[in-house]
C-alpha positions in Angstrom: -32.2 -60.0 -46.6 -31.8 -62.3 -49.3 -28.6 -62.5 -51.0 -28.3 -62.9 -54.7 -27.4 -66.1 -56.3 -23.7 -66.6 -56.7 -24.3 -68.7 -60.1 -25.6 -66.0 -61.6 -22.9 -63.6 -61.3 -21.6 -62.8 -64.3 -18.2 -65.1 -64.9 -15.7 -62.2 -65.2 -17.4 -61.2 -61.4 -16.3 -64.2 -59.7 -12.9 -64.3 -60.7 -10.6 -62.9 -58.0 -10.1 -59.1 -58.0 -6.9 -57.6 -59.8 -5.0 -54.9 -57.9 -3.0 -52.2 -58.7 0.6 -53.6 -58.0 2.1 -50.2 -57.0 -0.5 -49.0 -54.7 0.2 -49.4 -51.3 -3.5 -49.1 -50.4 -4.1 -52.1 -52.7 -1.0 -54.1 -51.0 -2.9 -53.9 -47.8 -1.3 -50.7 -46.4 -3.4 -47.5 -44.5 -1.3 -44.0 -44.1 -1.8 -42.6 -41.0 -0.7 -39.4 -39.8 0.3 -38.3 -35.9 0.3 -34.5 -35.6 0.9 -32.0 -33.4 0.6 -27.9 -34.0 0.9 -24.7 -32.7 -2.2 -23.9 -30.8 -3.3 -20.8 -29.8 -4.6 -21.0 -26.5 -8.9 -19.6 -26.1 -9.0 -18.9 -29.8 -11.0 -22.0 -31.8 -10.9 -20.2 -35.0 -6.8 -20.2 -35.2 -7.1 -23.5 -34.0 -9.4 -24.9 -36.7 -7.8 -23.1 -39.7 -4.2 -24.7 -38.4 -5.8 -27.9 -38.9 -7.4 -27.5 -42.0 -4.0 -26.6 -43.3 -2.6 -29.6 -42.5 -5.7 -31.6 -43.3 -5.0 -30.3 -46.7 -1.5 -30.9 -46.9 -1.9 -34.6 -45.3 -4.3 -35.3 -48.1 -2.2 -34.6 -50.8 0.0 -37.2 -49.6 -2.7 -39.8 -49.1 -3.5 -40.1 -45.6 -6.4 -41.7 -44.6 -6.1 -41.1 -40.9 -5.1 -38.0 -39.0 -5.1 -37.3 -35.4 -4.5 -34.1 -34.1 -3.9 -33.5 -30.1 -6.3 -33.7 -27.0 -8.2 -29.9 -27.0 -6.7 -29.0 -29.5 -9.6 -26.7 -30.5 -9.3 -24.8 -27.4 -6.0 -25.3 -26.0 -6.1 -27.9 -23.2 -4.6 -25.4 -20.3 -7.0 -23.1 -20.4 -8.4 -24.2 -16.9 -11.9 -22.8 -16.3 -12.0 -21.3 -20.0 -13.5 -24.0 -20.2 -16.4 -23.6 -18.8 -17.2 -20.1 -20.8 -20.0 -19.8 -22.7 -17.9 -17.8 -25.8 -15.5 -20.1 -25.8 -18.2 -23.2 -26.2 -19.8 -21.2 -29.0 -16.3 -20.9 -30.8 -15.4 -24.3 -30.5 -18.6 -25.5 -32.3 -18.2 -22.6 -35.0 -14.6 -24.5 -35.1 -15.8 -27.9 -35.5 -18.1 -26.3 -38.3 -15.4 -24.7 -40.1 -13.1 -28.1 -40.2 -16.5 -30.5 -41.0 -17.2 -28.0 -44.4 -13.4 -27.9 -45.3 -13.4 -31.7 -45.0 -16.0 -32.0 -47.5 -13.1 -32.4 -50.4 -10.4 -33.7 -48.4 -9.2 -37.4 -48.0 -8.9 -38.3 -44.2 -10.7 -38.8 -41.6 -9.2 -36.1 -38.7 -9.1 -36.8 -35.0 -9.5 -33.2 -33.2 -10.1 -32.5 -29.6 -12.3 -30.3 -28.1 -14.8 -29.8 -25.1 -18.3 -30.6 -26.0 -21.3 -29.9 -23.8 -24.1 -32.7 -23.4 -27.1 -33.7 -20.8 -25.9 -30.8 -19.1 -22.3 -31.3 -18.9 -18.9 -30.8 -20.2 -16.9 -33.9 -21.6 -13.7 -34.0 -22.8 -14.3 -35.6 -26.5 -12.5 -36.4 -29.6 -14.3 -35.5 -33.0 -13.9 -37.6 -35.7 -14.6 -35.5 -38.9 -14.4 -37.2 -42.5 -15.9 -36.3 -46.2 -18.2 -33.0 -44.6 -19.3 -35.2 -41.7 -18.7 -35.2 -38.0 -19.0 -38.9 -38.2 -18.7 -39.1 -34.3 -17.9 -38.0 -31.1 -15.6 -39.8 -28.2 -15.7 -38.3 -24.8 -12.8 -39.5 -22.3 -13.5 -42.1 -19.9 -10.5 -41.5 -17.4 -10.1 -38.0 -16.3 -7.0 -37.8 -14.6 -7.2 -35.6 -10.9 -3.7 -36.4 -9.5 -1.0 -34.2 -9.5 -0.5 -31.2 -12.1 -4.4 -32.5 -13.0 -7.6 -31.7 -12.6 -9.7 -32.4 -15.1 -12.7 -33.7 -13.2 -13.2 -29.7 -12.0 -14.5 -29.0 -15.7 -15.5 -32.4 -16.9 -17.6 -35.6 -16.5 -16.1 -38.9 -17.4 -17.6 -40.9 -21.0 -17.5 -43.7 -19.5 -21.2 -44.3 -18.1 -22.0 -43.2 -22.1 -23.5 -46.3 -24.5 -23.2 -45.1 -28.5 -25.8 -47.7 -28.7 -28.3 -45.4 -26.7 -26.8 -42.0 -26.8 -26.2 -39.5 -29.3 -25.3 -35.8 -29.6 -26.7 -33.2 -30.7 -24.3 -30.6 -32.2 -25.9 -27.3 -32.5 -24.0 -25.0 -34.7 -23.1 -27.8 -36.7 -24.0 -27.8 -40.6 -25.8 -31.1 -41.7 -22.8 -32.8 -43.9 -23.8 -34.7 -47.1 -24.9 -37.9 -45.6 -26.3 -36.4 -42.7 -29.9 -35.1 -41.4 -30.8 -32.4 -38.8 -32.4 -33.4 -35.9 -36.2 -34.0 -35.8 -36.6 -33.6 -39.5 -36.3 -36.5 -42.0 -34.2 -35.8 -45.2 -34.1 -32.5 -46.4 -36.4 -31.7 -43.8 -36.0 -28.3 -41.3 -34.5 -28.3 -37.9 -36.7 -27.9 -34.6 -36.8 -24.7 -32.8 -36.4 -24.5 -29.1 -37.6 -21.1 -27.6 -35.1 -18.4 -28.3 -31.4 -20.3 -27.6 -29.5 -19.0 -30.0 -27.4 -22.0 -30.3 -29.9 -24.4 -30.9 -31.9 -22.4 -33.9 -28.9 -23.2 -35.9 -28.9 -26.0 -38.1 -27.5 -28.9 -36.3 -26.9 -32.8 -36.4 -27.2 -35.9 -34.2 -23.8 -37.4 -34.3 -23.1 -41.4 -32.5 -21.4 -40.1 -28.6 -19.9 -42.5 -26.5 -15.9 -44.5 -26.0 -17.3 -47.8 -27.8 -17.3 -46.4 -31.5 -15.2 -48.1 -34.3 -15.0 -46.5 -37.2 -15.2 -48.6 -40.2 -13.4 -47.4 -43.3 -14.6 -49.9 -46.1 -12.2 -48.7 -48.9 -9.4 -49.7 -46.8 -9.8 -53.2 -46.3 -9.2 -54.3 -42.6 -9.2 -50.4 -41.5 -11.0 -50.1 -38.4 -10.1 -47.6 -36.2 -11.1 -46.7 -32.7 -10.0 -43.5 -30.9 -9.4 -42.9 -27.2 -8.4 -39.7 -25.3 -4.7 -39.6 -23.3 -5.5 -41.0 -19.7 -7.7 -43.8 -21.4 -4.3 -45.1 -22.7 -2.4 -45.1 -19.5 -5.1 -47.0 -17.6 -4.8 -50.9 -17.1 -7.4 -52.7 -19.2 -7.7 -49.3 -21.9 -10.6 -49.0 -23.8 -8.4 -49.6 -26.9 -7.9 -53.3 -25.7 -11.6 -53.7 -25.6 -12.0 -52.3 -29.1 -8.9 -54.1 -30.2 -10.4 -57.2 -29.1 -13.7 -56.5 -31.0 -12.1 -55.6 -34.3 -10.1 -52.3 -33.8 -6.8 -52.7 -36.4 -5.5 -49.0 -35.8 -6.1 -47.4 -32.2 -5.7 -43.7 -31.9 -5.0 -41.6 -28.7 -5.1 -37.9 -28.6 -3.2 -36.4 -25.7 -2.1 -33.3 -24.1 0.8 -35.1 -21.9 3.1 -32.2 -20.3 6.3 -33.4 -20.3 8.5 -34.2 -17.8 12.5 -35.8 -17.7 11.6 -39.3 -18.8 8.1 -38.8 -20.2 8.9 -39.2 -23.3 10.4 -42.6 -22.8 7.7 -43.8 -20.8 5.1 -42.7 -23.6 7.1 -44.4 -26.5 7.1 -47.6 -24.3 3.2 -47.7 -23.5 2.3 -46.9 -26.7 4.6 -49.4 -28.8 3.6 -52.0 -26.1 -0.1 -51.3 -26.7 0.9 -51.9 -30.5 2.4 -55.7 -29.6 -0.2 -56.4 -26.9 -3.1 -55.7 -28.9 -1.8 -56.7 -32.3 -2.6 -53.1 -33.7 -1.1 -50.2 -34.9 -1.0 -47.2 -32.6 -1.6 -43.5 -33.2 -0.6 -41.3 -31.0 -0.9 -37.5 -31.1 0.4 -35.1 -27.8 0.1 -31.1 -27.3 3.2 -29.0 -28.3 3.8 -25.7 -28.8 1.4 -22.7 -27.8 0.1 -24.5 -24.8 0.4 -22.1 -21.7 3.5 -22.6 -19.4 2.2 -21.2 -16.5 3.1 -24.4 -14.8 3.6 -26.8 -17.1 5.6 -27.2 -20.8 4.7 -29.5 -23.7 7.3 -31.2 -26.3 4.4 -32.4 -28.8 5.7 -35.8 -29.1 4.0 -37.7 -32.1 4.6 -42.0 -32.4 3.1 -44.3 -34.8 3.6 -48.2 -33.5 2.6 -51.2 -35.2 2.8 -55.0 -33.2 5.9 -53.5 -30.6 7.7 -51.9 -33.8 8.4 -48.1 -34.0 7.4 -46.8 -37.2 7.8 -43.4 -36.9 8.5 -40.7 -34.4 8.2 -36.9 -34.7 10.8 -34.5 -33.5 10.0 -33.1 -30.2 9.7 -29.2 -28.7 9.0 -28.4 -32.8 8.8 -24.8 -34.0 5.8 -25.1 -36.1 3.3 -27.9 -37.1 4.9 -31.2 -37.5 3.4 -34.4 -38.8 4.8 -38.2 -38.1 3.4 -40.0 -41.2 3.7 -44.1 -41.9 2.0 -46.6 -43.6 0.6 -48.9 -41.5 0.2 -53.0 -42.3 -3.6 -53.5 -41.8 -3.2 -56.9 -43.8 -0.3 -58.2 -42.1 -1.6 -57.1 -38.5 -4.7 -59.1 -39.6 -2.7 -62.1 -40.5 -0.8 -62.0 -37.3 -4.3 -62.0 -35.5 -5.8 -64.9 -37.4 -2.5 -67.2 -36.3 -2.6 -66.1 -32.7 -5.5 -67.9 -31.6 -5.4 -66.9 -28.1 -6.0 -63.2 -29.2 -9.5 -64.6 -30.3 -10.0 -66.9 -27.2 -8.8 -63.3 -25.1 -11.9 -61.8 -26.8 -14.2 -64.8 -25.8 -12.9 -64.9 -22.1 -14.1 -61.3 -21.6 -17.1 -62.2 -23.3 -18.2 -64.7 -20.6 -16.6 -63.2 -17.9 -18.2 -59.4 -18.4 -22.0 -60.1 -19.2 -23.1 -56.6 -19.0 -22.1 -52.5 -18.3 -22.0 -50.4 -15.6 -24.1 -47.5 -14.1 -27.5 -49.0 -15.3 -26.7 -49.1 -19.1 -26.5 -52.7 -20.5 -24.6 -53.4 -22.6 -23.1 -56.4 -24.7 -20.4 -58.4 -24.0 -17.0 -57.1 -23.7 -14.8 -58.2 -26.6 -18.5 -59.1 -28.5 -18.2 -56.4 -31.6 -21.9 -56.1 -31.2 -21.2 -54.0 -27.8 -19.4 -51.1 -29.6 -21.3 -48.9 -32.2 -19.9 -49.4 -35.9 -19.5 -46.2 -37.9 -19.4 -47.0 -41.4 -17.3 -44.3 -43.7 -18.2 -45.5 -47.1 -16.2 -46.2 -50.5 -18.2 -43.5 -51.7 -17.3 -41.0 -48.5 -13.6 -41.9 -48.6 -11.5 -43.4 -51.8 -7.8 -44.4 -50.9 -5.8 -43.5 -53.9 -4.9 -46.6 -55.7 -1.8 -44.9 -57.8 1.8 -45.0 -57.1 1.9 -42.7 -53.4 5.3 -44.8 -52.5 5.7 -46.7 -49.3 6.2 -44.5 -46.2 7.8 -47.4 -43.7 11.3 -49.1 -43.9 11.0 -52.4 -45.2 13.8 -54.7 -44.3 16.4 -56.2 -47.0 17.0 -59.2 -44.4 13.9 -60.0 -42.0 15.4 -62.5 -40.2 18.6 -60.4 -39.8 18.8 -57.2 -38.1 20.8 -54.0 -39.9 20.9 -52.4 -36.1 24.8 -53.4 -34.5 23.6 -54.0 -31.4 20.5 -56.1 -31.9 22.1 -57.7 -34.3 24.3 -59.1 -31.6 22.0 -59.9 -29.1 20.3 -62.4 -31.6 23.5 -63.9 -33.3 24.3 -64.8 -29.4 20.7 -66.0 -28.6 20.3 -68.0 -31.7 23.6 -69.5 -31.2 22.8 -70.5 -27.6 19.6 -71.8 -28.3 21.1 -74.0 -30.9 23.6 -75.0 -28.4 21.4 -75.6 -25.5 19.4 -78.0 -27.8 21.9 -79.5 -28.9 23.2 -80.7 -25.2 19.6 -81.6 -23.9 19.7 -84.4 -27.1 22.9 -86.0 -25.7 21.8 -85.5 -22.1 18.4 -87.6 -23.0 20.2 -90.1 -25.3 23.1 -91.3 -23.3 26.1 -88.7 -24.1 27.2 -90.4 -27.9 29.7 -89.0 -30.1 28.9 -86.5 -33.1 29.6 -87.3 -36.6 29.6 -84.6 -38.6 30.3 -84.4 -42.6 32.4 -81.2 -42.9 32.6 -80.1 -46.3 34.2 -76.6 -45.4 31.0 -74.9 -46.7 28.6 -72.7 -44.6 26.5 -75.3 -42.8 28.5 -77.7 -41.9 31.2 -74.7 -40.5 28.3 -73.7 -38.2 27.2 -76.8 -37.2 30.7 -78.0 -36.0 30.8 -74.8 -33.8 27.6 -75.3 -32.4 28.9 -79.1 -31.5 32.0 -77.5 -30.3 30.3 -75.4 -27.9 28.2 -77.6 -26.5 30.9 -80.3 -25.8 32.2 -77.2 -23.9 29.5 -76.7 -21.4 28.7 -80.6 -21.3 32.5 -80.6 -20.4 33.4 -83.8 -22.5 36.3 -83.2 -25.0 35.9 -81.8 -28.5 37.7 -85.2 -29.9 34.2 -87.1 -29.2 32.9 -84.5 -32.3 34.2 -87.0 -35.2 34.6 -84.8 -38.4 34.7 -86.3 -41.6 35.6 -84.9 -44.8 34.2 -86.7 -47.8 35.9 -85.4 -50.9 33.5 -85.9 -54.2 33.7 -85.0 -58.2 33.2 -81.3 -57.1 35.4 -81.0 -54.6 37.7 -78.2 -54.2 41.1 -78.0 -53.1 39.9 -74.6 -50.9 36.8 -76.4 -49.5 39.1 -79.7 -48.3 41.8 -77.4 -46.6 39.0 -75.0 -45.1 37.2 -78.3 -43.1 40.3 -80.2 -42.1 42.1 -76.6 -40.8 38.5 -75.8 -38.8 38.2 -79.8 -37.4 41.8 -79.7 -36.3 41.4 -76.3 -35.0 38.6 -76.9 -33.0 40.1 -80.1 -31.5 37.9 -82.6 -33.3 39.1 -86.0 -34.1 39.3 -85.7 -38.2 39.0 -88.5 -41.3 39.1 -88.3 -45.3 36.8 -90.3 -46.9 36.9 -89.8 -50.3 33.4 -91.1 -51.8 34.9 -90.9 -55.6 35.7 -95.1 -55.7 32.1 -95.9 -54.2 30.2 -93.4 -56.0 32.2 -94.6 -59.4 30.8 -98.1 -58.7 27.4 -97.5 -58.0 27.0 -95.2 -61.3 28.1 -98.1 -63.1 25.9 -100.6 -61.3 23.2 -98.4 -62.4 24.1 -97.8 -66.0 24.8 -94.1 -65.4 26.7 -92.4 -68.5 29.4 -91.0 -66.1 30.7 -94.2 -65.6 31.1 -95.3 -69.7 33.1 -92.1 -70.0 30.5 -89.4 -70.8 31.9 -86.1 -69.1 29.4 -83.6 -71.3 26.9 -81.5 -69.0 24.2 -84.1 -69.6 26.1 -86.5 -67.7 26.5 -84.5 -64.9 22.2 -84.9 -63.7 20.4 -84.8 -60.7 21.5 -88.5 -60.5 25.0 -87.9 -60.6 24.5 -85.5 -57.5 22.6 -87.7 -55.3 24.7 -90.7 -55.5 27.3 -88.5 -54.2 25.2 -87.1 -51.5 23.5 -90.3 -50.5 26.8 -91.6 -50.4 28.0 -89.4 -47.8 24.8 -89.5 -45.5 25.5 -93.2 -45.8 28.7 -93.3 -44.9 28.1 -91.3 -42.2 25.3 -93.1 -40.5 26.7 -96.6 -40.5 30.3 -94.7 -38.8 27.5 -93.3 -36.3 26.7 -96.8 -35.9 30.0 -98.6 -35.2 31.6 -95.8 -33.4 28.7 -94.9 -30.7 27.3 -91.8 -32.6 24.9 -90.1 -33.7 24.8 -87.9 -37.2 24.7 -84.3 -36.9 22.6 -82.9 -39.9 23.6 -79.7 -41.4 21.1 -78.3 -43.9 19.7 -75.0 -42.8 16.0 -73.9 -42.8 16.0 -72.2 -46.6 17.0 -75.4 -47.9 14.4 -76.8 -46.4 12.0 -74.2 -48.2 13.5 -74.7 -51.3 13.8 -78.7 -51.3 17.7 -78.2 -51.5 18.1 -81.6 -49.9 18.5 -85.1 -51.2 15.8 -86.8 -49.8 15.8 -89.8 -47.3 19.6 -91.3 -47.2 21.1 -87.8 -48.2 22.0 -84.7 -46.2 18.3 -84.3 -45.6 18.0 -87.0 -43.1 20.1 -86.9 -39.9 19.6 -88.1 -36.2 19.5 -84.3 -34.8 19.3 -81.4 -37.1 20.8 -78.0 -35.3 20.3 -75.8 -38.3 17.0 -76.5 -39.4 15.3 -73.8 -37.7 18.1 -71.3 -38.7 17.8 -69.1 -42.8 21.2 -69.1 -44.7 21.0 -65.4 -44.4 20.9 -65.5 -40.0 24.0 -68.7 -40.5 26.6 -66.2 -42.5 26.2 -63.5 -39.6 26.5 -66.2 -36.6 29.3 -67.7 -38.2 30.9 -64.0 -38.6 29.3 -63.4 -34.8 31.5 -66.5 -33.5 34.5 -65.0 -35.8 34.5 -61.5 -34.2 34.0 -62.9 -30.7 37.2 -64.8 -31.2 35.0 -68.0 -29.5 37.4 -70.3 -30.8 40.9 -68.5 -30.7 42.2 -66.4 -33.8 43.2 -69.8 -36.0 39.4 -71.0 -36.1 38.2 -67.2 -36.7 40.5 -67.3 -39.6 39.6 -70.3 -41.1 35.8 -68.8 -40.4 36.3 -65.6 -42.2 37.8 -67.9 -45.3 34.2 -70.1 -45.4 32.5 -67.0 -45.4 34.0 -65.8 -48.5 33.6 -69.2 -50.2 30.6 -69.0 -52.7 27.8 -71.5 -51.9 28.1 -74.3 -54.0 27.3 -78.4 -52.8 30.7 -78.7 -55.0 29.1 -82.3 -56.7 29.4 -81.4 -60.4 33.5 -80.8 -61.4 34.6 -77.2 -62.1 35.0 -76.0 -65.8 36.6 -73.5 -67.5 32.8 -72.0 -68.4 32.0 -72.9 -65.3 34.5 -72.7 -62.3 32.4 -73.2 -59.5 28.5 -74.8 -59.1 27.1 -71.9 -57.8 24.1 -72.6 -55.7 22.4 -69.6 -55.7 22.5 -69.5 -59.5 20.2 -72.8 -59.6 17.8 -71.9 -56.7 18.2 -68.0 -56.4 19.5 -65.6 -54.3 19.0 -66.6 -50.3 18.7 -62.5 -49.8 15.6 -63.0 -52.3 14.5 -66.4 -51.1 14.5 -65.8 -47.5 12.8 -62.2 -48.0 9.9 -64.5 -49.9 10.3 -67.3 -46.9 9.8 -64.6 -44.0 6.8 -62.9 -45.8 5.0 -66.5 -46.1 5.5 -68.0 -42.8 4.8 -65.1 -41.0 1.7 -63.3 -42.8 1.0 -65.9 -45.6 1.1 -62.8 -48.4 0.0 -63.2 -51.3 2.8 -63.8 -54.0 2.2 -59.8 -55.1 2.6 -58.6 -51.9 5.6 -59.8 -51.4 6.8 -58.8 -54.7 5.6 -55.3 -54.1 7.9 -55.3 -50.5 11.0 -56.6 -52.2 11.0 -54.0 -54.7 10.7 -51.1 -52.1 13.1 -53.0 -50.2 15.6 -54.0 -52.8 15.6 -51.5 -56.0 18.1 -49.1 -54.7 21.3 -50.5 -53.1 22.6 -46.9 -52.1 19.6 -46.6 -49.9 18.4 -47.9 -46.4 20.9 -49.4 -44.3 22.2 -53.2 -44.5 23.2 -55.5 -41.4 27.0 -54.6 -40.4 29.5 -57.0 -41.5 27.7 -57.8 -44.9 30.6 -57.4 -47.6 30.2 -55.0 -50.0 29.7 -57.3 -53.1 26.5 -58.6 -51.2 25.4 -55.1 -50.9 23.2 -55.2 -54.4 20.1 -54.6 -56.0 17.4 -56.2 -57.5 14.6 -55.4 -59.9 11.3 -56.3 -60.3 11.6 -58.6 -63.4 14.5 -60.7 -61.4 11.8 -60.3 -58.1 9.5 -61.9 -60.0 11.6 -64.6 -61.5 12.5 -65.5 -58.4 9.6 -65.7 -57.0 8.2 -68.0 -59.3 11.2 -70.3 -58.5 10.3 -70.4 -54.7 6.4 -71.1 -55.5 7.5 -74.2 -57.6 10.2 -75.8 -55.0 8.5 -74.5 -52.5 5.3 -76.5 -53.2 7.0 -79.4 -54.7 9.2 -80.1 -51.7 6.9 -80.7 -48.5 7.0 -84.2 -48.9 10.8 -83.7 -47.7 9.8 -81.0 -44.8 7.1 -83.9 -43.8 9.8 -86.4 -42.3 12.0 -84.0 -41.4 14.8 -84.9 -38.1 13.9 -83.0 -34.8 15.9 -79.9 -34.5 15.0 -76.6 -32.5 13.3 -73.8 -33.6 15.1 -70.6 -33.5 14.2 -67.6 -35.3 10.4 -65.8 -34.7 9.8 -65.7 -38.5 8.9 -69.7 -38.2 10.3 -73.0 -38.5 9.0 -75.9 -41.9 8.9 -78.7 -38.9 5.5 -80.7 -39.5 5.3 -80.9 -35.1 5.9 -76.8 -35.3 5.1 -74.2 -37.2 4.3 -75.5 -40.5 1.5 -78.4 -41.5 1.0 -79.3 -45.0 -0.1 -81.9 -47.4 3.1 -83.0 -49.6 0.4 -83.2 -53.2 -0.8 -79.8 -52.9 0.6 -77.5 -56.2 1.2 -74.0 -56.2 -1.5 -72.9 -59.3 -3.0 -70.5 -57.2 0.1 -68.8 -56.0 1.4 -69.2 -59.6 -1.6 -67.5 -60.9 -1.8 -65.0 -58.5 1.5 -63.7 -59.8 0.9 -63.9 -63.2 -2.2 -62.0 -62.5 -0.9 -59.0 -60.2 2.9 -58.8 -61.1 3.8 -56.7 -64.1 6.7 -58.5 -66.1 8.3 -55.0 -66.4 
């Protein structure tokens, strides 16, 4: 088909699209629901009414995809009644009832039903949306073990390909976009003898386990459906669908409950979402199913990339829906970055050239192997209004709020830093360590990493040469903490006052401070960098003279924001243990070391004092108007900047999406959970204008400081969120501007 000439489009159409800032759908999310509800065995009319009632409620909540339990229209545990003609006819009538009701509802509904095709019975998932039966997915793997006997009634669906097979649903009226079998648009259905059901209007729908449903109005939302046991086999159909592009994997189940079964389901669904980089929606049968030999708990789950977003009440009395907003944009971003995901699809394509049972199929992992059912924008139009966000957005993506996980992460991060330093020291001949200790957070953490490394190497801590180097802005409190910490750890400690040398250098370059100017204009970047550069210069010369290496103190957050003096400054070291650790995590690492008492009570008290100190470079003398030079007042709150950094590194998110998520996370301090141990004064809130302001600062500084990251010293990656090493997670030219990112921020993030 001939494509239109891009040059012929009006200029306004060529511009990047504007988004509705407060719309979860415009920000890359899709609202899904896993539903369990009381079933009436062998009464499809009653079950259809219950599905319709839930569908109406979910539609009002902005849900675009809802999954109901396996065989939910008939009931799962009705045994040989599945083979009764009355049940078959009533199920078809129930599907028609749901189809007709869906015409004015938003969500695509996945309901379970027994359906006859090709002279046999299949256990099916029926996808209904916008007044249409969009497709029917038969269960591929039928359990016939322990209490389950599905092969008594059903035929496996894995020999069917939707590329060559359609299912005739007699008794189901055509939807607004479907035709009757054997007729053109608006034609009449063919008659087939005296069979009553065949004389009813009917439709032909795609039929097979290899169906993908592409919801065009929600970018990236492609869902696949499988039925119960299909999820449990070693290579489930959903994994192949994920390789072919499905981002949401739906599993409808009966799954009778036994002790421990819920844990198995949860582990399976979460691991499937992690392995497939997908969202998984799982709905199991519950109340109302026959208790002749079994019991049912109605477990519902929504997982995403290994994380549990929501889980419903088990053994509920009445219907329950687990509703969550899954991050379609985030999932696509992860797949884009994880090249082995694409490689796996290619491997399957090469390894499995055809289908089974004489059905020739495209290679596994090849999207053409699947039949894609398009649900058009005119069929499912997601709401572009503020419907909230049904998921937890972590305020601190690098810092878990769960106490046990935080303690585990701190222990692991600390161990990574220590182990990396140990290896570097072994590799280069076990030199001494030279550390500049300011009494601030980063140098404190560097020192306690160095001390533990020396312990593990069975070397004396006196091989750590700790230097405090007072400058023009050094305060007595930080100076005292630096000495107390170094001596408490048993390090060799010295003071080296840089002020005389700094004064001479300022005079040599003609700086106004050397001529007695003490106005704010004298305290410029040069004034600060002279001090920072001298400190590093002294440390390097001392290391050379005493047989040591300089251990860097700068952290991941400072690297992101360019908050370091380039070259001979705090940017440079022989090895940097903190370069992979964000500031928000370093605070908790120091807090964890203090709480664990790893170095005794006296050192723990010093660490507590450091944690209560304002984060400051202490390069400018204090005044009455400005008693402390605040880092965060200059470059933004580390809580917000680390939030942005995580989303930039992990997902490459656009500024407006980050602002949207930051507002959800930070707008209300009284809501949600906070990491344990965080001081009450830091449990604050940020409104959109502040978020927008600091986002702009982040992007300007992040882009303008890449040249510093391009020449970064060695240091270990610590957090899964990423690092900024040019030899690791982050490669970027140093001469790219933030123009496009700032334009997107201006275009899509409101001022108020």
